[in-house]
C-alpha positions in Angstrom: 0.0 0.0 0.0 2.9 2.4 0.6 3.9 1.9 -3.0 0.4 2.3 -4.3 -1.1 5.0 -2.1 -3.7 6.1 -4.7 -5.2 2.6 -4.9 -8.0 2.0 -2.4 -9.0 -1.5 -1.2 -12.3 -2.3 0.5 -12.5 -5.6 2.3 -15.7 -7.5 3.3 -16.2 -10.9 4.9 -18.5 -13.8 4.3 -16.4 -16.8 3.3 -14.8 -18.2 0.2 -18.1 -19.1 -1.4 -19.3 -15.5 -0.9 -16.2 -14.2 -2.5 -16.6 -16.4 -5.6 -20.2 -15.4 -5.8 -19.2 -11.7 -5.7 -16.9 -12.3 -8.7 -19.7 -13.9 -10.6 -22.1 -11.0 -9.6 -19.5 -8.4 -10.7 -19.5 -6.8 -7.3 -15.8 -7.4 -6.6 -12.5 -7.5 -8.5 -10.8 -10.0 -6.2 -12.0 -12.9 -4.0 -10.1 -14.1 -1.0 -10.2 -17.8 -0.6 -9.2 -20.6 1.8 -9.9 -23.3 -0.8 -9.6 -23.9 -4.5 -12.3 -22.8 -6.9 -14.9 -25.5 -7.3 -15.7 -26.9 -10.8 -19.2 -25.4 -10.7 -17.8 -21.9 -9.9 -15.3 -22.2 -12.8 -18.2 -23.2 -15.1 -20.3 -20.2 -13.9 -17.4 -17.8 -14.5 -16.8 -19.1 -18.0 -20.6 -18.8 -18.8 -20.7 -15.2 -17.6 -17.4 -13.8 -18.7 -16.2 -16.3 -21.4 -13.0 -17.0 -19.5 -11.9 -19.1 -16.5 -11.1 -17.4 -13.2 -7.5 -17.0 -12.3 -6.2 -18.2 -8.9 -3.2 -16.7 -7.1 -1.5 -18.7 -4.3 -0.6 -16.5 -1.3 0.3 -18.7 1.7 -0.2 -21.9 3.6 -2.0 -21.9 6.9 -2.1 -24.7 9.5 -5.4 -25.7 11.1 -5.5 -27.4 14.5 -8.3 -29.2 16.4 -9.4 -27.7 19.7 -11.5 -28.8 22.7 -12.6 -26.7 25.7 -9.7 -26.5 28.2 -11.8 -28.2 30.9 -12.0 -31.4 28.7 -9.7 -34.2 30.0 -9.1 -35.4 26.4 -6.0 -33.8 24.9 -5.0 -36.4 22.4 -7.0 -38.3 19.8 -6.2 -40.5 16.8 -7.0 -39.4 13.3 -9.6 -42.2 13.1 -11.3 -41.0 16.3 -11.3 -37.4 15.0 -12.9 -38.5 11.8 -15.5 -40.4 13.7 -16.3 -37.4 15.9 -16.5 -34.8 13.1 -18.6 -37.0 10.9 -21.0 -37.9 13.7 -20.1 -41.6 14.0 -18.7 -41.0 17.5 -21.1 -38.9 19.6 -20.0 -39.4 23.3 -16.8 -38.5 24.9 -16.8 -41.7 26.9 -16.2 -43.6 23.6 -12.8 -42.0 23.3 -11.8 -42.2 26.9 -13.5 -39.1 28.3 -16.5 -38.3 30.4 -20.0 -39.6 29.7 -21.2 -36.5 27.9 -22.4 -35.8 24.3 -19.8 -34.4 21.9 -20.7 -31.0 20.5 -19.1 -30.4 17.1 -18.7 -26.7 16.3 -18.0 -25.8 12.7 -18.5 -23.1 10.1 -21.7 -23.2 8.0 -21.6 -25.5 5.0 -19.8 -24.0 2.0 -17.4 -21.8 3.9 -13.8 -22.2 2.8 -12.1 -23.6 5.9 -14.9 -26.1 6.5 -14.7 -27.2 2.9 -11.0 -27.7 3.2 -11.4 -29.7 6.5 -14.0 -32.0 4.8 -11.9 -32.5 1.7 -8.4 -33.0 3.1 -9.0 -34.1 6.7 -12.3 -36.1 6.4 -11.5 -37.6 3.0 -14.5 -35.9 1.4 -17.0 -36.8 4.0 -19.2 -34.0 5.3 -19.1 -32.7 8.9 -22.0 -34.0 10.9 -25.4 -32.3 10.2 -25.8 -32.1 14.0 -22.8 -29.6 14.3 -23.4 -26.2 15.7 -22.6 -23.9 12.8 -21.1 -20.4 12.7 -20.7 -17.8 10.0 -17.0 -17.1 10.7 -14.0 -19.2 11.8 -13.3 -17.0 14.8 -16.8 -17.6 16.1 -16.2 -21.4 15.9 -13.4 -21.1 18.5 -15.3 -18.6 20.6 -18.2 -21.0 21.0 -16.0 -23.9 21.7 -14.4 -21.9 24.5 -17.8 -21.5 26.1 -19.0 -25.1 25.9 -17.3 -27.8 28.0 -18.1 -30.6 25.7 -17.3 -28.9 22.4 -14.7 -29.7 19.8 -13.8 -27.5 16.9 -11.0 -26.5 14.4 -9.2 -23.2 13.7 -5.9 -21.5 13.1 -3.6 -19.7 15.4 -5.2 -16.3 14.6 -8.6 -17.6 15.7 -7.6 -18.9 19.1 -9.2 -17.4 22.2 -8.8 -18.4 25.8 -10.3 -21.5 27.4 -9.4 -23.9 24.6 -6.7 -26.6 24.3 -5.2 -28.0 21.1 -5.4 -31.7 20.3 -1.8 -32.8 20.0 -0.1 -33.9 16.8 -2.9 -33.0 14.5 -2.7 -30.3 11.8 -4.5 -29.7 8.5 -2.8 -27.8 5.8 -4.9 -25.0 4.2 -4.0 -22.9 1.2 -4.9 -19.2 1.2 -5.2 -17.3 -2.0 -6.9 -14.7 -4.3 -9.0 -15.2 -7.4 -10.0 -12.9 -10.3 -12.6 -13.4 -13.1 -9.8 -13.9 -15.7 -6.9 -11.5 -16.0 -7.0 -8.9 -13.2 -7.8 -5.3 -13.8 -4.9 -2.8 -13.6 -5.5 -2.0 -9.9 -6.1 -5.6 -9.0 -2.9 -6.6 -10.8 -0.9 -4.4 -8.4 -2.2 -6.5 -5.5 -1.8 -9.9 -7.2 1.7 -9.0 -8.3 2.7 -8.0 -4.8 1.5 -11.3 -3.3 2.4 -13.7 -6.1 6.0 -14.1 -4.8 4.7 -15.5 -1.5 3.0 -18.4 -3.4 5.9 -19.3 -5.6 6.5 -23.0 -5.4 3.3 -23.8 -3.7 1.3 -26.8 -4.9 
């Protein structure tokens, strides 16, 4: 921004799906995303603009799994975590904890980080339909911090007090930008400045 003082950037939230929809609706020049563009979103972009969207890799983020700090469970196997998040395991006693129902806290369906967790951590299976859903990743951790029987996911930036990380579990998440084809002149200034950070990323 110091090099492009005349360029103004307005940022709004809502999740990766909201960003891609804004591209499609022509209400934004750039979409932030914590997942890859879905095939249906690519098809919609081609139909509207006659060209594929362009993705720019920015960084890799690490997601961890969290429980309320009062929970005696601090370590779970990947198989146990998959069972919990998909709803096959519903009581903490089944993984060595207290006799209490497990409360899964997650983002609403379609949001980027949840989509990534389902794709890369759960092998494509959806998070249980019984999960408490939030509209932002930071809210997921906030709710887990308030509920003794909760389990959730998040990154280091979303951590609040009263949660504990499940040891030795991390999900890799790619962060990026997308445009509806080649970027505009102003958007190109931003994509050029961040492109170097994504060099070499898969």
